[in-house]
Structures are given as C-alpha cells and as structure tokens.
mmCIF file as Biopython writes it, N, C-alpha, C and O atoms, coordinates in Angstrom:
data_model
#
loop_
_atom_site.group_PDB
_atom_site.id
_atom_site.type_symbol
_atom_site.label_atom_id
_atom_site.label_alt_id
_atom_site.label_comp_id
_atom_site.label_asym_id
_atom_site.label_entity_id
_atom_site.label_seq_id
_atom_site.pdbx_PDB_ins_code
_atom_site.Cartn_x
_atom_site.Cartn_y
_atom_site.Cartn_z
_atom_site.occupancy
_atom_site.B_iso_or_equiv
_atom_site.auth_seq_id
_atom_site.auth_asym_id
_atom_site.pdbx_PDB_model_num
ATOM 1   N N  . MET A ? 1  ? -7.929  1.577   25.901  1.0 0.0 1  A 1 
ATOM 2   C CA . MET A ? 1  ? -7.694  1.890   24.401  1.0 0.0 1  A 1 
ATOM 3   C C  . MET A ? 1  ? -8.461  2.995   23.906  1.0 0.0 1  A 1 
ATOM 4   O O  . MET A ? 1  ? -9.632  3.135   24.259  1.0 0.0 1  A 1 
ATOM 5   N N  . THR A ? 2  ? -7.943  3.731   23.178  1.0 0.0 2  A 1 
ATOM 6   C CA . THR A ? 2  ? -8.786  4.946   22.719  1.0 0.0 2  A 1 
ATOM 7   C C  . THR A ? 2  ? -9.188  4.664   21.209  1.0 0.0 2  A 1 
ATOM 8   O O  . THR A ? 2  ? -8.512  3.969   20.449  1.0 0.0 2  A 1 
ATOM 9   N N  . ARG A ? 3  ? -10.266 5.236   20.906  1.0 0.0 3  A 1 
ATOM 10  C CA . ARG A ? 3  ? -10.593 5.197   19.268  1.0 0.0 3  A 1 
ATOM 11  C C  . ARG A ? 3  ? -9.789  6.177   18.544  1.0 0.0 3  A 1 
ATOM 12  O O  . ARG A ? 3  ? -9.399  7.188   19.127  1.0 0.0 3  A 1 
ATOM 13  N N  . ALA A ? 4  ? -9.499  5.946   17.260  1.0 0.0 4  A 1 
ATOM 14  C CA . ALA A ? 4  ? -8.869  6.646   16.279  1.0 0.0 4  A 1 
ATOM 15  C C  . ALA A ? 4  ? -9.637  7.961   16.011  1.0 0.0 4  A 1 
ATOM 16  O O  . ALA A ? 4  ? -10.840 7.925   15.754  1.0 0.0 4  A 1 
ATOM 17  N N  . GLY A ? 5  ? -8.998  9.036   16.066  1.0 0.0 5  A 1 
ATOM 18  C CA . GLY A ? 5  ? -9.740  10.267  15.691  1.0 0.0 5  A 1 
ATOM 19  C C  . GLY A ? 5  ? -9.910  10.362  14.236  1.0 0.0 5  A 1 
ATOM 20  O O  . GLY A ? 5  ? -9.551  9.439   13.504  1.0 0.0 5  A 1 
ATOM 21  N N  . PRO A ? 6  ? -10.441 11.438  13.785  1.0 0.0 6  A 1 
ATOM 22  C CA . PRO A ? 6  ? -10.627 11.607  12.422  1.0 0.0 6  A 1 
ATOM 23  C C  . PRO A ? 6  ? -9.424  11.586  11.486  1.0 0.0 6  A 1 
ATOM 24  O O  . PRO A ? 6  ? -9.485  11.211  10.316  1.0 0.0 6  A 1 
ATOM 25  N N  . ARG A ? 7  ? -8.254  12.048  12.141  1.0 0.0 7  A 1 
ATOM 26  C CA . ARG A ? 7  ? -7.018  12.089  11.218  1.0 0.0 7  A 1 
ATOM 27  C C  . ARG A ? 7  ? -6.546  10.580  11.155  1.0 0.0 7  A 1 
ATOM 28  O O  . ARG A ? 7  ? -5.993  10.255  10.104  1.0 0.0 7  A 1 
ATOM 29  N N  . GLY A ? 8  ? -6.674  9.709   12.038  1.0 0.0 8  A 1 
ATOM 30  C CA . GLY A ? 8  ? -6.222  8.239   11.983  1.0 0.0 8  A 1 
ATOM 31  C C  . GLY A ? 8  ? -7.019  7.584   11.060  1.0 0.0 8  A 1 
ATOM 32  O O  . GLY A ? 8  ? -6.506  6.675   10.408  1.0 0.0 8  A 1 
ATOM 33  N N  . ARG A ? 9  ? -8.342  7.918   10.859  1.0 0.0 9  A 1 
ATOM 34  C CA . ARG A ? 9  ? -9.319  7.184   9.859   1.0 0.0 9  A 1 
ATOM 35  C C  . ARG A ? 9  ? -8.850  7.753   8.579   1.0 0.0 9  A 1 
ATOM 36  O O  . ARG A ? 9  ? -8.707  6.968   7.642   1.0 0.0 9  A 1 
ATOM 37  N N  . VAL A ? 10 ? -8.608  8.928   8.414   1.0 0.0 10 A 1 
ATOM 38  C CA . VAL A ? 10 ? -8.312  9.532   7.004   1.0 0.0 10 A 1 
ATOM 39  C C  . VAL A ? 10 ? -6.832  9.137   6.423   1.0 0.0 10 A 1 
ATOM 40  O O  . VAL A ? 10 ? -6.657  8.796   5.253   1.0 0.0 10 A 1 
ATOM 41  N N  . TRP A ? 11 ? -5.893  9.221   7.305   1.0 0.0 11 A 1 
ATOM 42  C CA . TRP A ? 11 ? -4.545  9.122   6.917   1.0 0.0 11 A 1 
ATOM 43  C C  . TRP A ? 11 ? -3.842  7.612   7.226   1.0 0.0 11 A 1 
ATOM 44  O O  . TRP A ? 11 ? -2.674  7.329   6.960   1.0 0.0 11 A 1 
ATOM 45  N N  . GLY A ? 12 ? -4.684  6.850   7.757   1.0 0.0 12 A 1 
ATOM 46  C CA . GLY A ? 12 ? -4.064  5.449   8.211   1.0 0.0 12 A 1 
ATOM 47  C C  . GLY A ? 12 ? -3.782  4.672   7.129   1.0 0.0 12 A 1 
ATOM 48  O O  . GLY A ? 12 ? -2.707  4.073   7.145   1.0 0.0 12 A 1 
ATOM 49  N N  . ALA A ? 13 ? -4.561  4.539   6.123   1.0 0.0 13 A 1 
ATOM 50  C CA . ALA A ? 13 ? -4.306  3.753   5.020   1.0 0.0 13 A 1 
ATOM 51  C C  . ALA A ? 13 ? -3.387  4.368   4.026   1.0 0.0 13 A 1 
ATOM 52  O O  . ALA A ? 13 ? -2.643  3.611   3.401   1.0 0.0 13 A 1 
ATOM 53  N N  . PRO A ? 14 ? -3.349  5.538   3.821   1.0 0.0 14 A 1 
ATOM 54  C CA . PRO A ? 14 ? -2.383  6.207   2.735   1.0 0.0 14 A 1 
ATOM 55  C C  . PRO A ? 14 ? -0.998  6.018   3.461   1.0 0.0 14 A 1 
ATOM 56  O O  . PRO A ? 14 ? -0.024  5.631   2.816   1.0 0.0 14 A 1 
ATOM 57  N N  . LEU A ? 15 ? -0.923  6.267   4.685   1.0 0.0 15 A 1 
ATOM 58  C CA . LEU A ? 15 ? 0.482   6.238   5.198   1.0 0.0 15 A 1 
ATOM 59  C C  . LEU A ? 15 ? 1.055   4.685   5.301   1.0 0.0 15 A 1 
ATOM 60  O O  . LEU A ? 15 ? 2.262   4.456   5.216   1.0 0.0 15 A 1 
ATOM 61  N N  . ALA A ? 16 ? 0.112   3.689   5.485   1.0 0.0 16 A 1 
ATOM 62  C CA . ALA A ? 16 ? 0.585   2.518   5.334   1.0 0.0 16 A 1 
ATOM 63  C C  . ALA A ? 16 ? 0.869   2.090   4.060   1.0 0.0 16 A 1 
ATOM 64  O O  . ALA A ? 16 ? 1.848   1.367   3.878   1.0 0.0 16 A 1 
ATOM 65  N N  . LEU A ? 17 ? 0.068   2.473   3.032   1.0 0.0 17 A 1 
ATOM 66  C CA . LEU A ? 17 ? 0.704   2.238   1.745   1.0 0.0 17 A 1 
ATOM 67  C C  . LEU A ? 17 ? 1.940   3.020   1.332   1.0 0.0 17 A 1 
ATOM 68  O O  . LEU A ? 17 ? 2.726   2.529   0.522   1.0 0.0 17 A 1 
ATOM 69  N N  . ALA A ? 18 ? 2.125   4.162   1.838   1.0 0.0 18 A 1 
ATOM 70  C CA . ALA A ? 18 ? 3.480   4.884   1.573   1.0 0.0 18 A 1 
ATOM 71  C C  . ALA A ? 18 ? 4.583   4.215   2.412   1.0 0.0 18 A 1 
ATOM 72  O O  . ALA A ? 18 ? 5.718   4.253   1.936   1.0 0.0 18 A 1 
ATOM 73  N N  . LEU A ? 19 ? 4.409   3.639   3.535   1.0 0.0 19 A 1 
ATOM 74  C CA . LEU A ? 19 ? 5.387   2.987   4.260   1.0 0.0 19 A 1 
ATOM 75  C C  . LEU A ? 19 ? 5.682   1.656   3.417   1.0 0.0 19 A 1 
ATOM 76  O O  . LEU A ? 19 ? 6.854   1.311   3.270   1.0 0.0 19 A 1 
ATOM 77  N N  . LEU A ? 20 ? 4.747   0.979   2.918   1.0 0.0 20 A 1 
ATOM 78  C CA . LEU A ? 20 ? 4.991   -0.238  2.035   1.0 0.0 20 A 1 
ATOM 79  C C  . LEU A ? 20 ? 5.818   0.130   0.768   1.0 0.0 20 A 1 
ATOM 80  O O  . LEU A ? 20 ? 6.775   -0.562  0.421   1.0 0.0 20 A 1 
ATOM 81  N N  . SER A ? 21 ? 5.441   1.182   0.123   1.0 0.0 21 A 1 
ATOM 82  C CA . SER A ? 21 ? 6.125   1.578   -0.866  1.0 0.0 21 A 1 
ATOM 83  C C  . SER A ? 21 ? 7.452   1.857   -0.622  1.0 0.0 21 A 1 
ATOM 84  O O  . SER A ? 21 ? 8.356   1.344   -1.281  1.0 0.0 21 A 1 
ATOM 85  N N  . GLY A ? 22 ? 7.637   2.662   0.313   1.0 0.0 22 A 1 
ATOM 86  C CA . GLY A ? 22 ? 9.223   3.100   0.745   1.0 0.0 22 A 1 
ATOM 87  C C  . GLY A ? 22 ? 10.105  1.873   1.108   1.0 0.0 22 A 1 
ATOM 88  O O  . GLY A ? 22 ? 11.278  1.783   0.748   1.0 0.0 22 A 1 
ATOM 89  N N  . ILE A ? 23 ? 9.464   0.944   1.841   1.0 0.0 23 A 1 
ATOM 90  C CA . ILE A ? 23 ? 10.140  -0.293  2.127   1.0 0.0 23 A 1 
ATOM 91  C C  . ILE A ? 23 ? 10.581  -1.214  0.933   1.0 0.0 23 A 1 
ATOM 92  O O  . ILE A ? 23 ? 11.649  -1.827  0.907   1.0 0.0 23 A 1 
ATOM 93  N N  . GLY A ? 24 ? 9.559   -1.237  -0.120  1.0 0.0 24 A 1 
ATOM 94  C CA . GLY A ? 24 ? 9.804   -1.888  -1.317  1.0 0.0 24 A 1 
ATOM 95  C C  . GLY A ? 24 ? 10.888  -1.345  -2.173  1.0 0.0 24 A 1 
ATOM 96  O O  . GLY A ? 24 ? 11.696  -2.096  -2.719  1.0 0.0 24 A 1 
ATOM 97  N N  . LEU A ? 25 ? 10.924  0.042   -2.310  1.0 0.0 25 A 1 
ATOM 98  C CA . LEU A ? 25 ? 12.016  0.647   -2.918  1.0 0.0 25 A 1 
ATOM 99  C C  . LEU A ? 25 ? 13.345  0.731   -2.375  1.0 0.0 25 A 1 
ATOM 100 O O  . LEU A ? 25 ? 14.353  0.876   -3.066  1.0 0.0 25 A 1 
ATOM 101 N N  . VAL A ? 26 ? 13.322  0.632   -1.080  1.0 0.0 26 A 1 
ATOM 102 C CA . VAL A ? 26 ? 14.671  0.604   -0.350  1.0 0.0 26 A 1 
ATOM 103 C C  . VAL A ? 26 ? 15.189  -0.825  -0.531  1.0 0.0 26 A 1 
ATOM 104 O O  . VAL A ? 26 ? 16.351  -1.038  -0.876  1.0 0.0 26 A 1 
ATOM 105 N N  . ALA A ? 27 ? 14.283  -1.824  -0.286  1.0 0.0 27 A 1 
ATOM 106 C CA . ALA A ? 27 ? 14.755  -3.201  -0.405  1.0 0.0 27 A 1 
ATOM 107 C C  . ALA A ? 27 ? 15.071  -3.566  -1.908  1.0 0.0 27 A 1 
ATOM 108 O O  . ALA A ? 27 ? 15.875  -4.479  -2.095  1.0 0.0 27 A 1 
ATOM 109 N N  . ALA A ? 28 ? 14.567  -3.001  -2.877  1.0 0.0 28 A 1 
ATOM 110 C CA . ALA A ? 28 ? 14.977  -3.272  -4.307  1.0 0.0 28 A 1 
ATOM 111 C C  . ALA A ? 28 ? 16.407  -2.723  -4.640  1.0 0.0 28 A 1 
ATOM 112 O O  . ALA A ? 28 ? 17.205  -3.285  -5.390  1.0 0.0 28 A 1 
ATOM 113 N N  . LEU A ? 29 ? 16.623  -1.501  -3.949  1.0 0.0 29 A 1 
ATOM 114 C CA . LEU A ? 29 ? 18.037  -0.871  -4.292  1.0 0.0 29 A 1 
ATOM 115 C C  . LEU A ? 29 ? 18.993  -1.557  -3.478  1.0 0.0 29 A 1 
ATOM 116 O O  . LEU A ? 29 ? 20.061  -1.790  -4.045  1.0 0.0 29 A 1 
ATOM 117 N N  . LEU A ? 30 ? 18.877  -1.953  -2.248  1.0 0.0 30 A 1 
ATOM 118 C CA . LEU A ? 30 ? 19.882  -2.326  -1.311  1.0 0.0 30 A 1 
ATOM 119 C C  . LEU A ? 30 ? 20.210  -3.723  -1.127  1.0 0.0 30 A 1 
ATOM 120 O O  . LEU A ? 30 ? 21.281  -4.082  -0.638  1.0 0.0 30 A 1 
ATOM 121 N N  . SER A ? 31 ? 19.153  -4.644  -1.574  1.0 0.0 31 A 1 
ATOM 122 C CA . SER A ? 31 ? 19.444  -6.097  -1.128  1.0 0.0 31 A 1 
ATOM 123 C C  . SER A ? 31 ? 19.242  -7.133  -2.220  1.0 0.0 31 A 1 
ATOM 124 O O  . SER A ? 31 ? 18.699  -6.725  -3.247  1.0 0.0 31 A 1 
ATOM 125 N N  . ASP A ? 32 ? 19.536  -8.193  -2.169  1.0 0.0 32 A 1 
ATOM 126 C CA . ASP A ? 32 ? 19.325  -9.296  -3.243  1.0 0.0 32 A 1 
ATOM 127 C C  . ASP A ? 32 ? 18.640  -10.533 -2.604  1.0 0.0 32 A 1 
ATOM 128 O O  . ASP A ? 32 ? 18.505  -10.622 -1.384  1.0 0.0 32 A 1 
ATOM 129 N N  . GLY A ? 33 ? 18.256  -11.384 -3.381  1.0 0.0 33 A 1 
ATOM 130 C CA . GLY A ? 33 ? 17.671  -12.578 -2.642  1.0 0.0 33 A 1 
ATOM 131 C C  . GLY A ? 33 ? 16.346  -12.202 -2.066  1.0 0.0 33 A 1 
ATOM 132 O O  . GLY A ? 33 ? 15.418  -11.742 -2.730  1.0 0.0 33 A 1 
ATOM 133 N N  . PHE A ? 34 ? 16.324  -12.439 -0.740  1.0 0.0 34 A 1 
ATOM 134 C CA . PHE A ? 34 ? 15.108  -12.160 -0.149  1.0 0.0 34 A 1 
ATOM 135 C C  . PHE A ? 34 ? 14.500  -10.787 -0.200  1.0 0.0 34 A 1 
ATOM 136 O O  . PHE A ? 34 ? 13.286  -10.595 -0.136  1.0 0.0 34 A 1 
ATOM 137 N N  . GLY A ? 35 ? 15.390  -9.859  -0.315  1.0 0.0 35 A 1 
ATOM 138 C CA . GLY A ? 35 ? 15.247  -8.355  -0.551  1.0 0.0 35 A 1 
ATOM 139 C C  . GLY A ? 35 ? 14.206  -8.285  -1.827  1.0 0.0 35 A 1 
ATOM 140 O O  . GLY A ? 35 ? 13.193  -7.585  -1.821  1.0 0.0 35 A 1 
ATOM 141 N N  . ASP A ? 36 ? 14.601  -9.087  -2.874  1.0 0.0 36 A 1 
ATOM 142 C CA . ASP A ? 36 ? 13.977  -8.841  -4.199  1.0 0.0 36 A 1 
ATOM 143 C C  . ASP A ? 36 ? 12.444  -9.533  -4.032  1.0 0.0 36 A 1 
ATOM 144 O O  . ASP A ? 36 ? 11.483  -9.066  -4.644  1.0 0.0 36 A 1 
ATOM 145 N N  . VAL A ? 37 ? 12.333  -10.617 -3.197  1.0 0.0 37 A 1 
ATOM 146 C CA . VAL A ? 37 ? 11.028  -10.902 -2.883  1.0 0.0 37 A 1 
ATOM 147 C C  . VAL A ? 37 ? 10.209  -9.845  -2.023  1.0 0.0 37 A 1 
ATOM 148 O O  . VAL A ? 37 ? 9.035   -9.594  -2.292  1.0 0.0 37 A 1 
ATOM 149 N N  . LEU A ? 38 ? 10.851  -9.277  -1.037  1.0 0.0 38 A 1 
ATOM 150 C CA . LEU A ? 38 ? 10.222  -8.330  -0.161  1.0 0.0 38 A 1 
ATOM 151 C C  . LEU A ? 38 ? 9.814   -7.081  -0.944  1.0 0.0 38 A 1 
ATOM 152 O O  . LEU A ? 38 ? 8.772   -6.460  -0.733  1.0 0.0 38 A 1 
ATOM 153 N N  . SER A ? 39 ? 10.800  -6.745  -1.939  1.0 0.0 39 A 1 
ATOM 154 C CA . SER A ? 39 ? 10.327  -5.620  -2.796  1.0 0.0 39 A 1 
ATOM 155 C C  . SER A ? 39 ? 9.144   -5.772  -3.731  1.0 0.0 39 A 1 
ATOM 156 O O  . SER A ? 39 ? 8.292   -4.902  -3.917  1.0 0.0 39 A 1 
ATOM 157 N N  . TRP A ? 40 ? 9.179   -6.913  -4.273  1.0 0.0 40 A 1 
ATOM 158 C CA . TRP A ? 40 ? 7.932   -7.275  -5.146  1.0 0.0 40 A 1 
ATOM 159 C C  . TRP A ? 40 ? 6.609   -7.244  -4.269  1.0 0.0 40 A 1 
ATOM 160 O O  . TRP A ? 40 ? 5.585   -6.703  -4.685  1.0 0.0 40 A 1 
ATOM 161 N N  . ALA A ? 41 ? 6.696   -7.850  -3.046  1.0 0.0 41 A 1 
ATOM 162 C CA . ALA A ? 41 ? 5.591   -8.067  -2.325  1.0 0.0 41 A 1 
ATOM 163 C C  . ALA A ? 41 ? 5.115   -6.606  -1.752  1.0 0.0 41 A 1 
ATOM 164 O O  . ALA A ? 41 ? 3.931   -6.306  -1.597  1.0 0.0 41 A 1 
ATOM 165 N N  . ALA A ? 42 ? 6.152   -5.799  -1.480  1.0 0.0 42 A 1 
ATOM 166 C CA . ALA A ? 42 ? 5.784   -4.535  -0.883  1.0 0.0 42 A 1 
ATOM 167 C C  . ALA A ? 42 ? 5.401   -3.483  -1.907  1.0 0.0 42 A 1 
ATOM 168 O O  . ALA A ? 42 ? 4.720   -2.513  -1.572  1.0 0.0 42 A 1 
ATOM 169 N N  . LEU A ? 43 ? 5.801   -3.650  -3.076  1.0 0.0 43 A 1 
ATOM 170 C CA . LEU A ? 43 ? 5.312   -2.725  -4.094  1.0 0.0 43 A 1 
ATOM 171 C C  . LEU A ? 43 ? 4.042   -3.374  -4.939  1.0 0.0 43 A 1 
ATOM 172 O O  . LEU A ? 43 ? 3.427   -2.659  -5.730  1.0 0.0 43 A 1 
ATOM 173 N N  . THR A ? 44 ? 3.741   -4.520  -4.772  1.0 0.0 44 A 1 
ATOM 174 C CA . THR A ? 44 ? 2.586   -5.005  -5.368  1.0 0.0 44 A 1 
ATOM 175 C C  . THR A ? 44 ? 1.449   -4.791  -4.555  1.0 0.0 44 A 1 
ATOM 176 O O  . THR A ? 44 ? 0.361   -4.676  -5.119  1.0 0.0 44 A 1 
ATOM 177 N N  . ILE A ? 45 ? 1.519   -4.722  -3.359  1.0 0.0 45 A 1 
ATOM 178 C CA . ILE A ? 45 ? 0.261   -4.322  -2.522  1.0 0.0 45 A 1 
ATOM 179 C C  . ILE A ? 45 ? -0.311  -3.146  -2.748  1.0 0.0 45 A 1 
ATOM 180 O O  . ILE A ? 45 ? -1.529  -3.074  -2.911  1.0 0.0 45 A 1 
ATOM 181 N N  . PRO A ? 46 ? 0.558   -1.970  -2.794  1.0 0.0 46 A 1 
ATOM 182 C CA . PRO A ? 46 ? -0.133  -0.715  -2.942  1.0 0.0 46 A 1 
ATOM 183 C C  . PRO A ? 46 ? -0.541  -0.510  -4.447  1.0 0.0 46 A 1 
ATOM 184 O O  . PRO A ? 46 ? -1.437  0.288   -4.721  1.0 0.0 46 A 1 
ATOM 185 N N  . THR A ? 47 ? 0.083   -1.197  -5.382  1.0 0.0 47 A 1 
ATOM 186 C CA . THR A ? 47 ? -0.433  -1.290  -6.745  1.0 0.0 47 A 1 
ATOM 187 C C  . THR A ? 47 ? -1.882  -1.951  -6.994  1.0 0.0 47 A 1 
ATOM 188 O O  . THR A ? 47 ? -2.654  -1.473  -7.825  1.0 0.0 47 A 1 
ATOM 189 N N  . VAL A ? 48 ? -2.170  -2.981  -6.286  1.0 0.0 48 A 1 
ATOM 190 C CA . VAL A ? 48 ? -3.284  -3.679  -6.341  1.0 0.0 48 A 1 
ATOM 191 C C  . VAL A ? 48 ? -4.432  -3.062  -5.554  1.0 0.0 48 A 1 
ATOM 192 O O  . VAL A ? 48 ? -5.606  -3.199  -5.899  1.0 0.0 48 A 1 
ATOM 193 N N  . VAL A ? 49 ? -4.055  -2.399  -4.513  1.0 0.0 49 A 1 
ATOM 194 C CA . VAL A ? 49 ? -5.101  -1.604  -3.697  1.0 0.0 49 A 1 
ATOM 195 C C  . VAL A ? 49 ? -5.451  -0.317  -4.556  1.0 0.0 49 A 1 
ATOM 196 O O  . VAL A ? 49 ? -6.623  0.048   -4.635  1.0 0.0 49 A 1 
ATOM 197 N N  . SER A ? 50 ? -4.567  0.277   -5.113  1.0 0.0 50 A 1 
ATOM 198 C CA . SER A ? 50 ? -4.770  1.452   -6.007  1.0 0.0 50 A 1 
ATOM 199 C C  . SER A ? 50 ? -5.647  1.063   -7.204  1.0 0.0 50 A 1 
ATOM 200 O O  . SER A ? 50 ? -6.571  1.812   -7.519  1.0 0.0 50 A 1 
ATOM 201 N N  . LEU A ? 51 ? -5.415  -0.052  -7.881  1.0 0.0 51 A 1 
ATOM 202 C CA . LEU A ? 51 ? -6.310  -0.411  -8.983  1.0 0.0 51 A 1 
ATOM 203 C C  . LEU A ? 51 ? -7.602  -0.948  -8.590  1.0 0.0 51 A 1 
ATOM 204 O O  . LEU A ? 51 ? -8.537  -0.810  -9.379  1.0 0.0 51 A 1 
ATOM 205 N N  . LEU A ? 52 ? -7.820  -1.648  -7.281  1.0 0.0 52 A 1 
ATOM 206 C CA . LEU A ? 52 ? -9.026  -1.847  -6.872  1.0 0.0 52 A 1 
ATOM 207 C C  . LEU A ? 52 ? -10.005 -0.711  -6.411  1.0 0.0 52 A 1 
ATOM 208 O O  . LEU A ? 52 ? -11.231 -0.785  -6.490  1.0 0.0 52 A 1 
ATOM 209 N N  . ILE A ? 53 ? -9.237  0.428   -5.883  1.0 0.0 53 A 1 
ATOM 210 C CA . ILE A ? 53 ? -10.048 1.553   -5.470  1.0 0.0 53 A 1 
ATOM 211 C C  . ILE A ? 53 ? -10.408 2.398   -6.883  1.0 0.0 53 A 1 
ATOM 212 O O  . ILE A ? 53 ? -11.491 2.961   -7.042  1.0 0.0 53 A 1 
ATOM 213 N N  . GLY A ? 54 ? -9.374  2.397   -7.837  1.0 0.0 54 A 1 
ATOM 214 C CA . GLY A ? 54 ? -9.742  3.016   -9.107  1.0 0.0 54 A 1 
ATOM 215 C C  . GLY A ? 54 ? -10.876 2.344   -9.995  1.0 0.0 54 A 1 
ATOM 216 O O  . GLY A ? 54 ? -11.620 2.976   -10.745 1.0 0.0 54 A 1 
ATOM 217 N N  . ALA A ? 55 ? -10.899 0.887   -9.787  1.0 0.0 55 A 1 
ATOM 218 C CA . ALA A ? 55 ? -11.953 0.173   -10.610 1.0 0.0 55 A 1 
ATOM 219 C C  . ALA A ? 55 ? -13.290 0.621   -9.764  1.0 0.0 55 A 1 
ATOM 220 O O  . ALA A ? 55 ? -14.330 0.943   -10.338 1.0 0.0 55 A 1 
ATOM 221 N N  . ARG A ? 56 ? -13.163 0.607   -8.498  1.0 0.0 56 A 1 
ATOM 222 C CA . ARG A ? 56 ? -14.446 0.784   -7.710  1.0 0.0 56 A 1 
ATOM 223 C C  . ARG A ? 56 ? -15.137 2.083   -7.954  1.0 0.0 56 A 1 
ATOM 224 O O  . ARG A ? 56 ? -16.357 2.206   -8.056  1.0 0.0 56 A 1 
ATOM 225 N N  . ALA A ? 57 ? -14.137 3.176   -8.053  1.0 0.0 57 A 1 
ATOM 226 C CA . ALA A ? 57 ? -14.817 4.480   -8.399  1.0 0.0 57 A 1 
ATOM 227 C C  . ALA A ? 57 ? -15.152 4.608   -9.753  1.0 0.0 57 A 1 
ATOM 228 O O  . ALA A ? 57 ? -15.958 5.507   -9.996  1.0 0.0 57 A 1 
ATOM 229 N N  . THR A ? 58 ? -14.740 3.936   -10.711 1.0 0.0 58 A 1 
ATOM 230 C CA . THR A ? 58 ? -15.276 4.096   -12.136 1.0 0.0 58 A 1 
ATOM 231 C C  . THR A ? 58 ? -16.507 3.111   -12.377 1.0 0.0 58 A 1 
ATOM 232 O O  . THR A ? 58 ? -17.370 3.402   -13.205 1.0 0.0 58 A 1 
ATOM 233 N N  . LEU A ? 59 ? -16.561 1.993   -11.664 1.0 0.0 59 A 1 
ATOM 234 C CA . LEU A ? 59 ? -17.421 1.120   -11.968 1.0 0.0 59 A 1 
ATOM 235 C C  . LEU A ? 59 ? -18.244 0.612   -10.749 1.0 0.0 59 A 1 
ATOM 236 O O  . LEU A ? 59 ? -18.291 -0.588  -10.479 1.0 0.0 59 A 1 
ATOM 237 N N  . PRO A ? 60 ? -18.877 1.541   -10.037 1.0 0.0 60 A 1 
ATOM 238 C CA . PRO A ? 60 ? -19.490 1.380   -8.679  1.0 0.0 60 A 1 
ATOM 239 C C  . PRO A ? 60 ? -20.498 0.024   -8.786  1.0 0.0 60 A 1 
ATOM 240 O O  . PRO A ? 60 ? -20.556 -0.764  -7.841  1.0 0.0 60 A 1 
ATOM 241 N N  . ASP A ? 61 ? -21.195 -0.154  -9.876  1.0 0.0 61 A 1 
ATOM 242 C CA . ASP A ? 61 ? -22.229 -1.095  -9.815  1.0 0.0 61 A 1 
ATOM 243 C C  . ASP A ? 61 ? -21.616 -2.499  -9.957  1.0 0.0 61 A 1 
ATOM 244 O O  . ASP A ? 61 ? -22.319 -3.472  -9.684  1.0 0.0 61 A 1 
ATOM 245 N N  . ARG A ? 62 ? -20.381 -2.655  -10.358 1.0 0.0 62 A 1 
ATOM 246 C CA . ARG A ? 62 ? -19.861 -4.001  -10.471 1.0 0.0 62 A 1 
ATOM 247 C C  . ARG A ? 62 ? -19.262 -4.479  -9.127  1.0 0.0 62 A 1 
ATOM 248 O O  . ARG A ? 62 ? -19.221 -5.700  -8.968  1.0 0.0 62 A 1 
ATOM 249 N N  . PHE A ? 63 ? -18.807 -3.711  -8.169  1.0 0.0 63 A 1 
ATOM 250 C CA . PHE A ? 63 ? -18.256 -4.138  -6.937  1.0 0.0 63 A 1 
ATOM 251 C C  . PHE A ? 63 ? -19.272 -3.990  -5.878  1.0 0.0 63 A 1 
ATOM 252 O O  . PHE A ? 63 ? -19.005 -4.304  -4.718  1.0 0.0 63 A 1 
#
C-alpha cells in the first residue's frame, strides 16, 4: 500500500464532499421515497462539514 501524496491529502476531502453533493442533487431530482432520504443525508453532510469548518476558522479558541 502506498501513502497518499500531497494531492490526495489536499483534494481528498473536497472531492468526497463534491461527490456527496452530486449524489444528493441527482437523487433529489430523479427519485422518490428512499431517494428523498438519500438526498437529505447526502446534502446535509457537506453542509454540516462546511459550517463546522467555518465556525472553527472564525472562533478558533472555542473548538
């Protein structure tokens, strides 16, 4: 197994969040029932992560 290079460490999380957002948007547009649950979950995770990172950047002494 090889270690992730600098690109993997820099772009891994943003690509995962982008993939989750894309899955959530497609699921919201194309499906019903379970697709609604999937879209809510897939769109909530990037939102929560973004809010936590934003709060950490603005209030570093609280986290």
